[in-house]
N, C-alpha and C positions, 0 to 999 in steps of 0.2 A: 224433804227427809227421805232417807233410803229405807226401803222395806226389805230387811234381811230375814229376821226371825221374830215372830211375835213374842216369844219367850224373852228374847234379849231386850226388846222394848219394855216389856213388863218389868224386868229387873231394873232397867234404868229408871223407870217411873217410881218403882219402890225405893230405889236409892235416893232419888230426888225428894220423895215424900219424907223419908227418914231424915234427910238433911234439913228440910224445912221444919220438921218436928223438933229437931235439936235446936235450930236457930230460934224458933218461936217458943 
């Protein structure tokens, strides 16, 4: 994985979490 911005990674994680929440 590439380490660009911690904030960007956080946003991606949040997005994935939201996606899973909607799927589950």
